[in-house]
C-alpha positions, 0 to 999 in steps of 0.5 A: 505531588499526585498525578492530577496536579501540575508539578510545582516550579522548581526552586533554587535549591531543587535545581542544583542537582541534575537528577532532580531537574531530569525528574522534574522534566519527566513529570512535566512531560507526563502531566502534559501527555495527560492534559493534551488531546490525543493525536490520530493520524488522519492521512492516507496516501497513494504513491510509488514504492520506495519513493521516500528512500534515497536511491543510493541506499537501495541496492539494484537487485532489490528493485523489481521490474514489475510496476508497483504502488504503495498504498497507505491508509492511516498506519497501514501500508501495503505494496501492490504489484501490477499484473495481467491475468486471465483468471476470474475474480473469484480466484482473487484474494480479498486484497487484490484490486481489478483496475481494468477488465476487457478481452485478453487481446485488449489487456495483453498490450499492458504485459511486459513480455510480447504475447502471441494471440490466436483468435480464441485466446484473444477473446478470453476475458482478462484483467489488469490487477494489483496484487498485494505483495504479501499475498503474491505467492499464494495468488500466483499459485492459485492462478496457475493451478487453475491454468490461468496466466499471470504476466508482469505488467509493462513498467513503461505503459503501466507506470506509477502515474497510470496506477495512481490514476486507475486506483483513484478511479476504482476507489471513487466508483460505486461498488458493483455489488451492494454490501449486506448489513 
């Protein structure tokens, strides 16, 4: 048998040995793999971090109080955490997503911890951002190195449904700046 012809059906003498039956099954699977069209993952999903795992298998200490969302596109999955920051967008890493931008007085309401604001600080530009979990350490250092705050978002106000809604709005909006070809 060569690799371009289908395996012949086993005869009675051939089937007496378990090893020969396994060999036939293996070659039939190989042949089927060569003739079947390729299957590609065509799904993308946005959901809560850890929603597919059972709660009993996850220790309490591994859960973060910072709201998070998992984004899966094809075979790539990323975990994002929600924060309030006063840093400008030019300090962001490429994977950071701005969900809402306004004054600090407006955005500070999304922070988990209460903040006292004076009039000057309240007029400072601020944003609600999603930061990729893999880049969180570098992003935190970059923001704080430039004297900007990075505050955990409130999980009650910025829950999974809110993050999902704003992320879909962000993905559906036209790009702010055109991409050069």
